[in-house]
N, C-alpha and C positions, 0 to 999 in steps of 0.2 A: 360521118354520121354515127349517132348512137344506135346500137342494134336493137335495143328494146326500151320499152317505156320505163321499166324499173331503173335502168341505168340513167335515163334522163332525169328522173326524180331525185336519184342519189346525187347527181352532179349539182342540181339546183339547190339542194339542202346544204351541200358543201360550200357553194358560193355565198349563200345566205349567212352561214356560220362565219366564214372568213371576213365578210363585210362587217358583221356585227363585232367581231373580235378587234378588227383594225380601228373601227370607230370608237370602241371602248378604250383602246390604248391611247388614241389621240386625245380623247376627252380627259383621261386620267393625267396625261402629261400637261394639259392646259391648266388643270386645277393645281397641280404641284408647283408650276411656275408662278402662279399668283399667290401661292402660299395660303390658300383658304384653310379650312379647319381640318384638312388631312383626308377628307372623304372625297371620293371621285364624284364629280358632277358634270353632266353634259353641258354644252354651250347653251342649250335652250334653258336648262335648269338654272344656270348662272344668270341669264337674262331675267328670268322670273324672280329669282331669289335676291338679286341685286349685288350689293357691294361686298368688298372684302371686310371681314369682321375683326375688330380689335376690342379687347376687354380692358377697361380702365378701372383701377382701384384708386379711390380718392376720398378725402373727407367731404361731407356735405357742407354747403354754405351755411353761414350763421344768420343771414338776414331773415327776420321773422315775417317779413311781408313779401319780398321778392324772392321766390323760391325756384330752384332749378327744375323741380318737377312740374312747375307751371310754365315752362319755357315756351311752349307752343302758343301761349296767350299773348306773347309780345312780338311786335313786328320785326325786331332785330334778329330773333332766332332763326327764321327761315333763311335769312341772308347769310348768317354764320354757317348754318347747316349746309347750304349750297356749296360752300368752300370745301367741306368734307365730302359731299356728294361728287363734286368735280374731281376730287382726289380718289374717287372710287373706294371710299372708306365708310364703313358703317360701325358706329360705336355702341358698345354694350357697357353700361355703367354699373359698378358696384360701389355705391356711396354709403359710407359709414358715418354715423353721427360724429360731429367734430370732437366732442369730449371723449369718445371711445377710440378715435382713430389711431392715436399713437400706440396704444396697447395692441390693437389689431395689427397694425403695420409691423411692429417689432416681432410679434409672434409669427406672422406669415413670412417675414423676411428671414427670421432665424431658422425656421423649419425648411425654407426654400422649397415649399410645396404649395400647391394650389395657388400659383402665382398668376397675376394677370399679364397682359402684354405690356401695358404701360402703367406706371405707378407713381403717385405723388409721394416723394420721400423728404419733403421739406422738414418734417418733424424729426428727422434723424440728423445728427451733426455730421460734419464732413468726415470725421474719423470712422464713424459707423458705416457711412455710405462707401467709403474707399475700401473698407474691409469686406463689405459685400461684393464689391467689384473684384477684389483679389480672389474671393471664393467663387467667382464666375456666376454669381447670382444676377449681376447686372452686366449689361453688354457695353463694350467700348463703342462710343458713338462715331468716332472719327472715321473708321473704315466704312461704316454704314453710310455716313454722309457722302463720302467719296464715291461709293458705288451706286447710290440710289437717289440722292437729292437732285431736285430740278434746279437748284441754285439759290432758292429762297433762304435756306438756313445760312449758307455761306455769306450771302449778301447782308443778312441781318447782323450776323456776328462779326463779319470782317469790315463792313462798310459803315452801317448805321451805329453799331455798338462794338467798336473794336476792342474796348477794354474788357468786354465780357469773357473773351477766351482766356485772358490772363487770370481771371478769377475763377474759372471753371476747369482749367487744364491742370492735371495732376503733375507732380514732378517728373514722371516718366513720359509725359507727353500725351497721355490718354485723356479722354473726356467722357465722364460717366453720367452726366445729367445736363438737361436743358434747364434754362432759367427764365424767370420773368425779367423783362428788360424795360428800362425807363430812361427817357431823356426829356429835359425841359429846356426850351430855348426862348429867347426874347428877340423880336424883330427877325424871325426866321432862323438865324444861325448863331446868336450870341448865347453861350451857356448861361442858364438862369438858376443859380442857387437861391433858395429862400433862407431867411435868417431865423435862428432861435434867439430872440431878443429879450432883454428885460423890459417888461410891460409895466408902466406906471399909470395910476388912475388919472386920466386926463380930466375927467369931470371934477375930481377933487382939486386938482391944480387950479382949474378955472374958478371953482366956487370960492376957494381960499385965496385967490389972487397970488398964487405961487409961481415963480418962473420954472421953466423946464430945466432940470439939472444938466450940467455939462461936464461935471467931474464926479468921481466916486464920493468925495467928501460932501459935495452939494446934494447928491442923492441921499446920503445918510441924513443930512440936516433936513431935507424936505420930508422924509418919512417921519422924522421926529416931530416936525411941525404938524403933520397930518394927525398924529396921535394927540398932540397937545390941543389942537383946535377941534377935536372930535369930528373928524371929516364925515363919518357915517351917521352922526347925530343920534347915537343911542345912549349917550351919557356915560360911556366908558372909554378908557384908553385901550382899545382892543384892535386898532388898525395895525396889521402886521405884514411883514414881507414873507412870502412863501418861498423858502429856499432850503435845500438840503446840502450842507457843506461837506458831506462824507465823500462826495465824488467831485470831479472837475469839469463835467460836461453840462454846465448850467449857466453859461453866458457871463456871469460875474467873474469867475476865474480868468476869463479871457481879457477882461479889462486890465489885468496885471500881466498880460502876455503869456499866460499859461496854456499848455496843451489841454485837450479835452478828455483825456483818460490817463491812466497810470503810465502807459506809453501811447504817444499820439503821433500822427503823421503831420509833419510840416510839409504840406503839398508843394508849396512854392519853392522850397529848397531841397526837396526829395530827401528828407532827413527824419529819422525817428527821434523824438524828444520825450522827456519825462518832466512833468511839472515839478517834481521833487528836486530836479537839478537846475531849474530855470531861475533867472535872477529875481523875479518878482514874487517868489513863493513866500518868503517871510513876511513881506509887506501885506500880502494877501491874507495871511492868517491873523495878522494884527488887525486888519480891517474887519474881518468877519467877527473877531472877538469883540470889537466895538459894537457891531450890530447886535450881538447877544447882550452885552452889558446895557445897552440903551433899550433893551426889550423890544427892539424893532423886528428881530428875527424870532419867529415862533419856534422855540426849541422843542416843543411837544410834538412837532411834525417831523423831526429828524428821524429818518428811517421808517416813517409812517407810510400809510397806504395812500393811493390816489384818491380814494373816497374821502379820507379825512381832509386832504387839501381842498378837494372840490367843495366840501361842506363849508369851509371858510369863505370860499368865493361866493357861494350861494347866499351865505348869511351876511354878505356885504362887509366883510372884515379884511379883505385882501387889499392892501395899499399898493402892492407891487408883486410880481411873480415872473417866472420865465416861461415863455411860450413862443409859438410861431408868430412872426411879425404880422402876417396877414390873417391870422385867425380872429374869428368873432366869438370865440367860446365864452369869454367873460361877459360880453354884451348880451349874449343869449341866455346866460344862466344866473347872473347876479340878481338877487332879490331887490326889486325896486328899480332895476336898471343900472347900468354903469358903462363907462367908456374908458378904454386903455390906449395909451400912446406907446408905440415901440421906440425904444431909445437906441440911437447909434452907440457904439462902444464908448464908455466914459473914461477919460484920462484918470489914471489912478496913481502912477509912479513916474516921477521925473525921469526922462531918458528912456522910457519904455512906451512905445506906441501901442495902445490897446488893440486887441484883435477882435474880430467878430466871429461868431459861431454859426456855421451854415450847414444846411443839408445839401450834399453834393447834387449837382444837376444831372448826374448820370448814376443810375443805380442798377445793381444786379443782385437778385435775391430769389429765393425759392428753388426747388429742385424737382425735376420730372425725369424719370428714368425708363429705359426699356429693359425688361427682364429676360432671363435666359429662356423662359417659356414662350417667348414671342417667336413663332415659327415664320411669320410673314413680316420680316424686318423691312422689306420694301414698302409694305403698307404703312408700317409705323413711321418710317421716314416721310412718306407722303403726307401723313397726318401732321407731322411737325413742319413740313414745308407749307402746309396750309396755315398753320399757326403763325409761322414766321413770314407772313405775307403782309404787305402794306394794307391790303383790303381787310384782313383780320384785325390788324392794329387799329384801323379806322373804326370799324364796327365795334370793337371791344371798348376802346377808350372814349370815342366820341359818339358812337351810335349812328343815328340816321339823320341826315340833313333835313332841316325843317321840323323834325320831331323832337330831337334832343339837342341839336346844335344848329348854329347859324354862322354866317360869315360877317365880319365887320367890313368897313370901307377899305381897309388895307389888305383884305383877304385872309385875315386871321380867324380861326375857328373860335367861337365863343359858345359855351354851354348856355342853353336856354334855362330859365328858372322854372324847373319842373315840379317844385313842391317836395313834400315829404315822400318817403318810400311808400307809405300807405296810399298817398294820392297817385303815385306813379303806377301802382297796380291797377288803378281805375282808368288811367289815361293811356297806359301802354308805353309811356315815355321812359323806357328802360334801356340802358346801354348793355352791351355784351358782358362787360366785366362785372356788372351788378348781378348777373345770373351765375357766373362761373369763375370769375377771375381770382387767381391766387389759391384756389381750392382744387378745382377740377381741371381747368386749362391754365396755362401760363398767361400772364399779363404781358402785353407788348404796348408800350405807351409812348407816343410822340406828343408830349404835352407842350403847351406854350404858356408863358407867363401872362400874356395879354388877358386871358379870360379871368385871371385872379385880380386884375387891376381895374375892372369895370366899376363904375360908380354904384351899381346895384349891389356889389359885393363888399367893397371896402371904402373907407373914407379917404379923402385926398391925402391927408398927412401920412397914412400908411403907405400909399402909393409912392410918395416922395421918399420915404425911408427905404423902401424896397429897391428903388432905382439906384439909390446910393450904395446899397449892399452889393449890387452887381459887380462893381469895379473896386470895392473897398479891399485894401490890404493893410496889414496881414490878416489871415483868417485861419481858423481850424475847423475841422469837420466833425460832425456828430456820429459819423459812421466810418471809423478808422479801418475796419476790416474790408471796406470797399476798395482799399488800395494795397492790400496784402495778398500775395499769391498763396496758393494752397501749400502748406508746409509738408516736408517729407516726414517719414515715420519718426526719425530722431528728433527733428525740430518740434513735431507735434507732441511727442512724449515729454520733452523738456518743458515746453510751454504749459502744458496741462499741469504738470507737477509744480512748476513755479507759481502759476497764477492762483492755485488753490489757497496757498498761504499768503502770498503777496497781496492779493486784492483785499483779503480780510484785514491784514495788518494796516494797509494803506487807509482803508475806510475808517478803521478804529482810531488811527493816529490823527487823521484829518478832523474827525469829530471832536476828539479830546483837545486838540489845539484850538479849534473854534470855540469850544466851551470854556477854555481856560483851565482845563483839568491837567493838561501837559504844558510845560514851559518851553519857550523857544530857546532858553539857555542850554537845553540838552540836545540841540540840533545835531551835533556831530554823532551822538549816539543813535538818533533816529536814522540818519543816513547810513550808518554802519549796519544797522538792523536791516534796512532795505537792501543793501548790497548783499548781506548774508543770505537773504531770502531769494536772491537771484535777479534783482532789478537790472543790473548791468548785462547779465546774460540775456534777459528778455529783450532789452534794447538791441542787442547784437542780432538775435534771431529775427526780430521784426524788421531790422534794417536789411537783412538778407532777403526777406520776403518782399519788402518794398522794392529792392533792387531788381529782383526777379520779375516782379510785376511790370516795372518800367522796361525791362529788357524784352519781355514778351510783347509789350505794346509797341515797341520800336520796330518789330519785325514786319 
C-alpha cells in the first residue's frame, strides 16, 4: 500500500505518462510503415484523414470539352476512383498546361528538386530518362514490383503484354518507367493490325466508269484519266495524288517491296532491312518520277504541312492519298462529299510481291516514373497495380456497359455511337481514357477489331479489305521502334550521331530522285555516300537491338 495520498497521485501521473508515451510510439511506427507524409498520426487521425497520399506531375489533357477538372460530372470517374480508394491511395494532381509541360518537366528533372511522387516523362526521350535514372532521380521499378505488387503489374506485363518488358527494360536489366499498353484482336485472340493503305476516290471511279486498279501502272493511268475527265468538275486539271516521296513509310514504296524507313524491321524474318539496298528501289524511283512528270503527284506538297494537304482534300482535289484503311476522314471533310476505297498492295515489279503497311496490333508507348522523392513506394506500386488491372483497362478504354458500350451477339464489345465530345459532356457518355489517358494516367487498352467493322462505322468494301489485311504477307510496320530494345550507351551515341546526317541525306536524295533532279546513273555514288554516313553500321546496331528484343521476349 502507498503510505500517503501524494505518493498515490505521483504513481497515477507516471502511469498516465507511460501510457501516452507508448501509444505515441505505436502510432508513429504505424505511420512510418505506411509511408504517409512523414508526420506522426494516430490511428484515429488516419481513419479520419483517409488514404496514403501521392503527388502526380503531368500535362493537362488537350480536350476542349471533356476536361479532367470536371471528372466528377461523369459516371465513369467514381468507378475509376474506387480502384484507387481500394488501394488506399489518395492522389494530389499538379497539372501543367500541355504546351508548357516539357519545359517545366525538364527544369524540375534537371534540378532534381521539388519532385512529385509520380511523374509523366513521355516528353523526354529514352536517353534523357535513362540519364535521370543513373543520377538516381528516378527509381528502378523492378525491386519495388517484387516487394510490393499484388501481382497485377506482373500479370499485365508478363501475360497480357509480354513484349512490353522487352521495350522498357534497359540493357542492365532495370526498368525505370511504366507505359501505356495496347492490343487489338479479332475474334477474341487473332492479332488485328490495321492497314495504312492507298485510298483512291471510289465515287470518281464509279462516276467515270473506271475499273479499280490492280497494278501500279493501272493506278497511274487511272489517276491520269481522272484529271483528263475533270473528275471534280471544276473545269481544271487539278486532281492530284497526295504523297511525299522523301520517306518510305507511305504505302506506295511497299508495292515495290521496300521497308518503311531508312532502316526497317522485317518482322516475319526477324531482319533489319534498308530500302536503299532492296531490289525494287530503282524501279520505285522510276515510277515516282513518272507520277511527277504526268503532274499526278503534287510536288508543291513535298515537305509541306498537314494543313496544306488537308486543304487539298477539303477543296475536293485529292484523287488519292495514303491513310488508315478504316478511316472516314475524307468522307467527313471533302467539300461536297466524297468516298474513298482502300486498295490492297498493287503489283509493281515482276518477281517482287508487294507488301502492305500496317500498324502493329501490339503497342507500347508513353512513360510514367516514380521519383526519388517518393517516400511511400508501396503506395506508388499500389497505384500502378490499380492501373494495371483489368477493371481499370475496361473502364478506361470501354467505359460503362450500357452507357458507352454494348455487346454484340457474339459477346464482343462495341462502342455505342455517343456523338461529339461536346454532346458527350451533356450526356455523360465519357470513357476513362477521354478524361486522363496518355496524359495523367497510362492507357491500358484491350481493343477489338469488331467495333471498327460495324456497318454504322464503315462501308462493306472497307471491311472486306481489312479482313484481307489480317493475314496478308509480306508486310512492314509503321512503328519500327516497337520491335527494337533500348540501346546501351554506346549504341545510342552512335545511332544519334549517324541518324542526324543520314536521315537528312536520305530524304534529300529521295526527293531529288523523284523530281528527276538526280540521275539513277549515279547510283553507286549515292550508295557510297550512304555507307560513308553510317547506313551499314545503323543496320548492324538495329539488328542487335531486334535480336535483343526477341531474346527478351523468348524468356
